Backbone as XML, in Angstrom:
<?xml version="1.0"?>
<chain id="A" units="angstrom">
  <residue number="1" name="UNK">
    <atom name="N" x="-14.471" y="-9.619" z="-8.280"/>
    <atom name="CA" x="-13.141" y="-9.775" z="-7.757"/>
    <atom name="C" x="-12.404" y="-10.854" z="-8.538"/>
  </residue>
  <residue number="2" name="UNK">
    <atom name="N" x="-11.103" y="-10.660" z="-8.664"/>
    <atom name="CA" x="-10.257" y="-11.590" z="-9.399"/>
    <atom name="C" x="-9.438" y="-12.410" z="-8.411"/>
  </residue>
  <residue number="3" name="UNK">
    <atom name="N" x="-9.538" y="-13.738" z="-8.454"/>
    <atom name="CA" x="-8.711" y="-14.529" z="-7.540"/>
    <atom name="C" x="-7.245" y="-14.440" z="-7.958"/>
  </residue>
  <residue number="4" name="UNK">
    <atom name="N" x="-6.371" y="-14.267" z="-6.985"/>
    <atom name="CA" x="-4.937" y="-14.172" z="-7.231"/>
    <atom name="C" x="-4.258" y="-15.301" z="-6.471"/>
  </residue>
  <residue number="5" name="UNK">
    <atom name="N" x="-3.437" y="-16.059" z="-7.136"/>
    <atom name="CA" x="-2.710" y="-17.139" z="-6.480"/>
    <atom name="C" x="-1.248" y="-17.082" z="-6.864"/>
  </residue>
  <residue number="6" name="UNK">
    <atom name="N" x="-0.404" y="-17.616" z="-6.019"/>
    <atom name="CA" x="1.018" y="-17.718" z="-6.304"/>
    <atom name="C" x="1.571" y="-18.908" z="-5.522"/>
  </residue>
  <residue number="7" name="UNK">
    <atom name="N" x="1.346" y="-20.124" z="-6.005"/>
    <atom name="CA" x="1.762" y="-21.316" z="-5.267"/>
    <atom name="C" x="3.258" y="-21.380" z="-4.963"/>
  </residue>
  <residue number="8" name="UNK">
    <atom name="N" x="4.114" y="-20.744" z="-5.771"/>
    <atom name="CA" x="5.562" y="-20.816" z="-5.546"/>
    <atom name="C" x="5.954" y="-20.213" z="-4.200"/>
  </residue>
  <residue number="9" name="UNK">
    <atom name="N" x="5.158" y="-19.292" z="-3.696"/>
    <atom name="CA" x="5.500" y="-18.620" z="-2.446"/>
    <atom name="C" x="4.892" y="-19.283" z="-1.213"/>
  </residue>
  <residue number="10" name="UNK">
    <atom name="N" x="3.931" y="-20.142" z="-1.408"/>
    <atom name="CA" x="3.139" y="-20.628" z="-0.271"/>
    <atom name="C" x="3.941" y="-21.405" z="0.759"/>
  </residue>
  <residue number="11" name="UNK">
    <atom name="N" x="5.068" y="-21.993" z="0.380"/>
    <atom name="CA" x="5.876" y="-22.721" z="1.362"/>
    <atom name="C" x="6.445" y="-21.800" z="2.431"/>
  </residue>
  <residue number="12" name="UNK">
    <atom name="N" x="6.540" y="-20.518" z="2.137"/>
    <atom name="CA" x="7.109" y="-19.546" z="3.077"/>
    <atom name="C" x="6.051" y="-18.748" z="3.828"/>
  </residue>
  <residue number="13" name="UNK">
    <atom name="N" x="4.779" y="-18.998" z="3.568"/>
    <atom name="CA" x="3.710" y="-18.262" z="4.233"/>
    <atom name="C" x="3.652" y="-18.621" z="5.711"/>
  </residue>
  <residue number="14" name="UNK">
    <atom name="N" x="3.357" y="-17.634" z="6.538"/>
    <atom name="CA" x="3.119" y="-17.876" z="7.950"/>
    <atom name="C" x="1.792" y="-18.612" z="8.102"/>
  </residue>
  <residue number="15" name="UNK">
    <atom name="N" x="1.628" y="-19.382" z="9.181"/>
    <atom name="CA" x="0.351" y="-20.059" z="9.410"/>
    <atom name="C" x="-0.809" y="-19.052" z="9.426"/>
  </residue>
  <residue number="16" name="UNK">
    <atom name="N" x="-1.886" y="-19.398" z="8.757"/>
    <atom name="CA" x="-3.065" y="-18.544" z="8.732"/>
    <atom name="C" x="-3.108" y="-17.581" z="7.559"/>
  </residue>
  <residue number="17" name="UNK">
    <atom name="N" x="-2.018" y="-17.445" z="6.800"/>
    <atom name="CA" x="-2.009" y="-16.562" z="5.631"/>
    <atom name="C" x="-2.630" y="-17.326" z="4.472"/>
  </residue>
  <residue number="18" name="UNK">
    <atom name="N" x="-3.680" y="-16.777" z="3.849"/>
    <atom name="CA" x="-4.366" y="-17.510" z="2.782"/>
    <atom name="C" x="-3.519" y="-17.607" z="1.515"/>
  </residue>
  <residue number="19" name="UNK">
    <atom name="N" x="-3.690" y="-18.705" z="0.789"/>
    <atom name="CA" x="-2.996" y="-18.897" z="-0.483"/>
    <atom name="C" x="-3.684" y="-18.092" z="-1.581"/>
  </residue>
  <residue number="20" name="UNK">
    <atom name="N" x="-4.995" y="-17.988" z="-1.515"/>
    <atom name="CA" x="-5.762" y="-17.231" z="-2.503"/>
    <atom name="C" x="-6.438" y="-16.051" z="-1.829"/>
  </residue>
  <residue number="21" name="UNK">
    <atom name="N" x="-6.500" y="-14.950" z="-2.547"/>
    <atom name="CA" x="-7.188" y="-13.760" z="-2.052"/>
    <atom name="C" x="-8.089" y="-13.221" z="-3.146"/>
  </residue>
  <residue number="22" name="UNK">
    <atom name="N" x="-9.097" y="-12.459" z="-2.761"/>
    <atom name="CA" x="-9.939" y="-11.742" z="-3.710"/>
    <atom name="C" x="-9.446" y="-10.312" z="-3.781"/>
  </residue>
  <residue number="23" name="UNK">
    <atom name="N" x="-9.180" y="-9.836" z="-4.986"/>
    <atom name="CA" x="-8.725" y="-8.471" z="-5.186"/>
    <atom name="C" x="-9.938" y="-7.634" z="-5.586"/>
  </residue>
  <residue number="24" name="UNK">
    <atom name="N" x="-10.307" y="-6.647" z="-4.761"/>
    <atom name="CA" x="-11.482" y="-5.828" z="-5.080"/>
    <atom name="C" x="-11.285" y="-5.041" z="-6.376"/>
  </residue>
  <residue number="25" name="UNK">
    <atom name="N" x="-12.369" y="-4.806" z="-7.076"/>
    <atom name="CA" x="-12.342" y="-4.018" z="-8.305"/>
    <atom name="C" x="-12.565" y="-2.552" z="-7.942"/>
  </residue>
  <residue number="26" name="UNK">
    <atom name="N" x="-11.531" y="-1.922" z="-7.374"/>
    <atom name="CA" x="-11.599" y="-0.524" z="-6.977"/>
    <atom name="C" x="-10.192" y="0.058" z="-7.015"/>
  </residue>
  <residue number="27" name="UNK">
    <atom name="N" x="-10.076" y="1.359" z="-7.099"/>
    <atom name="CA" x="-8.749" y="1.972" z="-7.138"/>
    <atom name="C" x="-7.986" y="1.752" z="-5.832"/>
  </residue>
  <residue number="28" name="UNK">
    <atom name="N" x="-6.669" y="1.684" z="-5.939"/>
    <atom name="CA" x="-5.813" y="1.535" z="-4.769"/>
    <atom name="C" x="-6.020" y="2.694" z="-3.794"/>
  </residue>
  <residue number="29" name="UNK">
    <atom name="N" x="-6.297" y="3.879" z="-4.329"/>
    <atom name="CA" x="-6.522" y="5.041" z="-3.464"/>
    <atom name="C" x="-7.726" y="4.837" z="-2.557"/>
  </residue>
  <residue number="30" name="UNK">
    <atom name="N" x="-8.764" y="4.185" z="-3.068"/>
    <atom name="CA" x="-9.952" y="3.910" z="-2.251"/>
    <atom name="C" x="-9.621" y="2.900" z="-1.156"/>
  </residue>
  <residue number="31" name="UNK">
    <atom name="N" x="-8.798" y="1.895" z="-1.496"/>
    <atom name="CA" x="-8.392" y="0.908" z="-0.486"/>
    <atom name="C" x="-7.566" y="1.575" z="0.614"/>
  </residue>
  <residue number="32" name="UNK">
    <atom name="N" x="-6.661" y="2.460" z="0.226"/>
    <atom name="CA" x="-5.831" y="3.149" z="1.208"/>
    <atom name="C" x="-6.678" y="4.048" z="2.105"/>
  </residue>
  <residue number="33" name="UNK">
    <atom name="N" x="-7.610" y="4.776" z="1.527"/>
    <atom name="CA" x="-8.474" y="5.651" z="2.329"/>
    <atom name="C" x="-9.285" y="4.835" z="3.333"/>
  </residue>
  <residue number="34" name="UNK">
    <atom name="N" x="-9.798" y="3.692" z="2.898"/>
    <atom name="CA" x="-10.572" y="2.832" z="3.802"/>
    <atom name="C" x="-9.679" y="2.284" z="4.914"/>
  </residue>
  <residue number="35" name="UNK">
    <atom name="N" x="-8.475" y="1.852" z="4.563"/>
    <atom name="CA" x="-7.545" y="1.322" z="5.571"/>
    <atom name="C" x="-7.189" y="2.402" z="6.583"/>
  </residue>
  <residue number="36" name="UNK">
    <atom name="N" x="-6.994" y="3.634" z="6.136"/>
    <atom name="CA" x="-6.658" y="4.737" z="7.048"/>
    <atom name="C" x="-7.830" y="5.040" z="7.974"/>
  </residue>
  <residue number="37" name="UNK">
    <atom name="N" x="-9.056" y="4.987" z="7.435"/>
    <atom name="CA" x="-10.244" y="5.227" z="8.271"/>
    <atom name="C" x="-10.408" y="4.121" z="9.309"/>
  </residue>
  <residue number="38" name="UNK">
    <atom name="N" x="-10.299" y="2.878" z="8.859"/>
    <atom name="CA" x="-10.525" y="1.744" z="9.754"/>
    <atom name="C" x="-9.345" y="1.488" z="10.681"/>
  </residue>
  <residue number="39" name="UNK">
    <atom name="N" x="-8.127" y="1.612" z="10.153"/>
    <atom name="CA" x="-6.942" y="1.294" z="10.932"/>
    <atom name="C" x="-6.460" y="2.423" z="11.800"/>
  </residue>
  <residue number="40" name="UNK">
    <atom name="N" x="-6.664" y="3.649" z="11.336"/>
    <atom name="CA" x="-6.288" y="4.825" z="12.112"/>
    <atom name="C" x="-4.877" y="4.776" z="12.650"/>
  </residue>
  <residue number="41" name="UNK">
    <atom name="N" x="-4.781" y="4.718" z="13.957"/>
    <atom name="CA" x="-3.473" y="4.737" z="14.627"/>
    <atom name="C" x="-2.894" y="3.341" z="14.877"/>
  </residue>
  <residue number="42" name="UNK">
    <atom name="N" x="-3.520" y="2.306" z="14.302"/>
    <atom name="CA" x="-2.942" y="0.962" z="14.410"/>
    <atom name="C" x="-1.728" y="0.860" z="13.490"/>
  </residue>
  <residue number="43" name="UNK">
    <atom name="N" x="-0.804" y="-0.007" z="13.833"/>
    <atom name="CA" x="0.431" y="-0.162" z="13.067"/>
    <atom name="C" x="0.150" y="-0.812" z="11.716"/>
  </residue>
  <residue number="44" name="UNK">
    <atom name="N" x="0.579" y="-0.139" z="10.653"/>
    <atom name="CA" x="0.465" y="-0.677" z="9.299"/>
    <atom name="C" x="1.766" y="-1.337" z="8.879"/>
  </residue>
  <residue number="45" name="UNK">
    <atom name="N" x="2.879" y="-0.804" z="9.385"/>
    <atom name="CA" x="4.187" y="-1.295" z="8.980"/>
    <atom name="C" x="5.178" y="-1.100" z="10.127"/>
  </residue>
  <residue number="46" name="UNK">
    <atom name="N" x="5.992" y="-2.125" z="10.347"/>
    <atom name="CA" x="7.074" y="-2.003" z="11.315"/>
    <atom name="C" x="8.363" y="-2.327" z="10.587"/>
  </residue>
  <residue number="47" name="UNK">
    <atom name="N" x="9.326" y="-1.429" z="10.652"/>
    <atom name="CA" x="10.576" y="-1.608" z="9.916"/>
    <atom name="C" x="11.729" y="-1.185" z="10.800"/>
  </residue>
  <residue number="48" name="UNK">
    <atom name="N" x="12.582" y="-2.132" z="11.175"/>
    <atom name="CA" x="13.702" y="-1.880" z="12.073"/>
    <atom name="C" x="13.258" y="-1.157" z="13.349"/>
  </residue>
  <residue number="49" name="UNK">
    <atom name="N" x="12.116" y="-1.581" z="13.901"/>
    <atom name="CA" x="11.629" y="-1.033" z="15.158"/>
    <atom name="C" x="10.798" y="0.232" z="15.030"/>
  </residue>
  <residue number="50" name="UNK">
    <atom name="N" x="10.795" y="0.851" z="13.858"/>
    <atom name="CA" x="9.983" y="2.057" z="13.651"/>
    <atom name="C" x="8.602" y="1.638" z="13.147"/>
  </residue>
  <residue number="51" name="UNK">
    <atom name="N" x="7.569" y="2.126" z="13.821"/>
    <atom name="CA" x="6.201" y="1.783" z="13.432"/>
    <atom name="C" x="5.559" y="2.941" z="12.679"/>
  </residue>
  <residue number="52" name="UNK">
    <atom name="N" x="4.810" y="2.595" z="11.636"/>
    <atom name="CA" x="4.064" y="3.570" z="10.850"/>
    <atom name="C" x="2.603" y="3.162" z="10.893"/>
  </residue>
  <residue number="53" name="UNK">
    <atom name="N" x="1.720" y="4.095" z="11.220"/>
    <atom name="CA" x="0.291" y="3.780" z="11.307"/>
    <atom name="C" x="-0.358" y="3.890" z="9.930"/>
  </residue>
  <residue number="54" name="UNK">
    <atom name="N" x="-1.571" y="3.370" z="9.838"/>
    <atom name="CA" x="-2.321" y="3.473" z="8.597"/>
    <atom name="C" x="-2.562" y="4.940" z="8.244"/>
  </residue>
  <residue number="55" name="UNK">
    <atom name="N" x="-2.865" y="5.746" z="9.233"/>
    <atom name="CA" x="-3.084" y="7.181" z="8.994"/>
    <atom name="C" x="-1.797" y="7.842" z="8.498"/>
  </residue>
  <residue number="56" name="UNK">
    <atom name="N" x="-0.647" y="7.445" z="9.083"/>
    <atom name="CA" x="0.638" y="7.987" z="8.639"/>
    <atom name="C" x="0.911" y="7.630" z="7.177"/>
  </residue>
  <residue number="57" name="UNK">
    <atom name="N" x="0.630" y="6.385" z="6.800"/>
    <atom name="CA" x="0.846" y="5.967" z="5.412"/>
    <atom name="C" x="0.001" y="6.819" z="4.474"/>
  </residue>
  <residue number="58" name="UNK">
    <atom name="N" x="-1.271" y="7.010" z="4.818"/>
    <atom name="CA" x="-2.153" y="7.822" z="3.977"/>
    <atom name="C" x="-1.638" y="9.262" z="3.879"/>
  </residue>
  <residue number="59" name="UNK">
    <atom name="N" x="-1.154" y="9.813" z="4.982"/>
    <atom name="CA" x="-0.599" y="11.172" z="4.969"/>
    <atom name="C" x="0.651" y="11.247" z="4.096"/>
  </residue>
  <residue number="60" name="UNK">
    <atom name="N" x="1.511" y="10.234" z="4.179"/>
    <atom name="CA" x="2.728" y="10.217" z="3.371"/>
    <atom name="C" x="2.395" y="10.127" z="1.883"/>
  </residue>
  <residue number="61" name="UNK">
    <atom name="N" x="1.419" y="9.311" z="1.545"/>
    <atom name="CA" x="0.996" y="9.186" z="0.151"/>
    <atom name="C" x="0.420" y="10.514" z="-0.341"/>
  </residue>
  <residue number="62" name="UNK">
    <atom name="N" x="-0.380" y="11.162" z="0.482"/>
    <atom name="CA" x="-0.962" y="12.460" z="0.103"/>
    <atom name="C" x="0.135" y="13.497" z="-0.114"/>
  </residue>
  <residue number="63" name="UNK">
    <atom name="N" x="1.150" y="13.523" z="0.755"/>
    <atom name="CA" x="2.254" y="14.476" z="0.593"/>
    <atom name="C" x="3.035" y="14.198" z="-0.693"/>
  </residue>
  <residue number="64" name="UNK">
    <atom name="N" x="3.270" y="12.923" z="-0.987"/>
    <atom name="CA" x="3.981" y="12.569" z="-2.222"/>
    <atom name="C" x="3.163" y="12.977" z="-3.445"/>
  </residue>
  <residue number="65" name="UNK">
    <atom name="N" x="1.855" y="12.724" z="-3.402"/>
    <atom name="CA" x="0.981" y="13.105" z="-4.519"/>
    <atom name="C" x="0.955" y="14.618" z="-4.693"/>
  </residue>
  <residue number="66" name="UNK">
    <atom name="N" x="0.901" y="15.356" z="-3.600"/>
    <atom name="CA" x="0.916" y="16.822" z="-3.674"/>
    <atom name="C" x="2.235" y="17.324" z="-4.263"/>
  </residue>
  <residue number="67" name="UNK">
    <atom name="N" x="3.343" y="16.682" z="-3.871"/>
    <atom name="CA" x="4.639" y="17.062" z="-4.414"/>
    <atom name="C" x="4.707" y="16.836" z="-5.910"/>
  </residue>
  <residue number="68" name="UNK">
    <atom name="N" x="4.197" y="15.693" z="-6.365"/>
    <atom name="CA" x="4.180" y="15.422" z="-7.809"/>
    <atom name="C" x="3.284" y="16.421" z="-8.537"/>
  </residue>
  <residue number="69" name="UNK">
    <atom name="N" x="2.132" y="16.727" z="-7.942"/>
    <atom name="CA" x="1.223" y="17.696" z="-8.557"/>
    <atom name="C" x="1.886" y="19.068" z="-8.665"/>
  </residue>
  <residue number="70" name="UNK">
    <atom name="N" x="2.661" y="19.445" z="-7.655"/>
    <atom name="CA" x="3.337" y="20.746" z="-7.692"/>
    <atom name="C" x="4.409" y="20.803" z="-8.785"/>
  </residue>
  <residue number="71" name="UNK">
    <atom name="N" x="4.853" y="19.629" z="-9.231"/>
    <atom name="CA" x="5.822" y="19.562" z="-10.329"/>
    <atom name="C" x="5.139" y="19.505" z="-11.692"/>
  </residue>
  <residue number="72" name="UNK">
    <atom name="N" x="3.805" y="19.537" z="-11.675"/>
    <atom name="CA" x="3.064" y="19.531" z="-12.923"/>
    <atom name="C" x="2.529" y="18.172" z="-13.341"/>
  </residue>
  <residue number="73" name="UNK">
    <atom name="N" x="2.719" y="17.159" z="-12.504"/>
    <atom name="CA" x="2.202" y="15.825" z="-12.824"/>
    <atom name="C" x="0.693" y="15.832" z="-12.596"/>
  </residue>
  <residue number="74" name="UNK">
    <atom name="N" x="-0.042" y="15.333" z="-13.567"/>
    <atom name="CA" x="-1.500" y="15.344" z="-13.462"/>
    <atom name="C" x="-2.095" y="13.991" z="-13.788"/>
  </residue>
  <residue number="75" name="UNK">
    <atom name="N" x="-3.425" y="13.898" z="-13.706"/>
    <atom name="CA" x="-4.114" y="12.643" z="-14.012"/>
    <atom name="C" x="-3.733" y="12.141" z="-15.405"/>
  </residue>
  <residue number="76" name="UNK">
    <atom name="N" x="-3.422" y="10.852" z="-15.483"/>
    <atom name="CA" x="-3.061" y="10.246" z="-16.756"/>
    <atom name="C" x="-1.573" y="10.276" z="-17.052"/>
  </residue>
  <residue number="77" name="UNK">
    <atom name="N" x="-0.824" y="11.128" z="-16.363"/>
    <atom name="CA" x="0.630" y="11.153" z="-16.547"/>
    <atom name="C" x="1.239" y="9.899" z="-15.937"/>
  </residue>
  <residue number="78" name="UNK">
    <atom name="N" x="2.349" y="9.474" z="-16.508"/>
    <atom name="CA" x="3.040" y="8.303" z="-15.977"/>
    <atom name="C" x="4.304" y="8.753" z="-15.274"/>
  </residue>
  <residue number="79" name="UNK">
    <atom name="N" x="4.535" y="8.158" z="-14.107"/>
    <atom name="CA" x="5.698" y="8.512" z="-13.294"/>
    <atom name="C" x="6.365" y="7.212" z="-12.845"/>
  </residue>
  <residue number="80" name="UNK">
    <atom name="N" x="7.670" y="7.138" z="-12.991"/>
    <atom name="CA" x="8.426" y="5.991" z="-12.470"/>
    <atom name="C" x="9.105" y="6.414" z="-11.183"/>
  </residue>
  <residue number="81" name="UNK">
    <atom name="N" x="8.862" y="5.671" z="-10.137"/>
    <atom name="CA" x="9.513" y="5.926" z="-8.863"/>
    <atom name="C" x="10.386" y="4.713" z="-8.572"/>
  </residue>
  <residue number="82" name="UNK">
    <atom name="N" x="11.693" y="4.909" z="-8.569"/>
    <atom name="CA" x="12.633" y="3.806" z="-8.386"/>
    <atom name="C" x="13.246" y="3.922" z="-6.994"/>
  </residue>
  <residue number="83" name="UNK">
    <atom name="N" x="12.927" y="2.956" z="-6.148"/>
    <atom name="CA" x="13.398" y="2.956" z="-4.765"/>
    <atom name="C" x="13.897" y="1.569" z="-4.386"/>
  </residue>
  <residue number="84" name="UNK">
    <atom name="N" x="14.750" y="1.476" z="-3.374"/>
    <atom name="CA" x="15.129" y="0.150" z="-2.889"/>
    <atom name="C" x="13.930" y="-0.528" z="-2.224"/>
  </residue>
  <residue number="85" name="UNK">
    <atom name="N" x="14.038" y="-1.797" z="-1.953"/>
    <atom name="CA" x="12.969" y="-2.549" z="-1.328"/>
    <atom name="C" x="12.888" y="-2.216" z="0.163"/>
  </residue>
  <residue number="86" name="UNK">
    <atom name="N" x="12.236" y="-1.115" z="0.462"/>
    <atom name="CA" x="12.051" y="-0.661" z="1.840"/>
    <atom name="C" x="10.716" y="0.077" z="1.936"/>
  </residue>
  <residue number="87" name="UNK">
    <atom name="N" x="10.214" y="0.283" z="3.125"/>
    <atom name="CA" x="8.913" y="0.951" z="3.261"/>
    <atom name="C" x="8.870" y="2.365" z="2.684"/>
  </residue>
  <residue number="88" name="UNK">
    <atom name="N" x="9.993" y="3.066" z="2.671"/>
    <atom name="CA" x="9.989" y="4.423" z="2.161"/>
    <atom name="C" x="9.595" y="4.438" z="0.708"/>
  </residue>
</chain>
């Protein structure tokens, strides 16, 4: 694991949020699958009162990946997704 730090942000951290974290050496897809299994119907994100569960996030990612695949995007292809800073 690689330690990640960002001291410039720590003044704004909520109490109990660690300054340093260990980043696992595994694909993001594996982390998401594990979070969906463990978190299930627990809230992963709340945005303007709308709650999204871990399972919902995994389903949304799968639908987006399927949509890209249907357009011919495959392993190794690069895709830029430009969105505003929001959960969508």
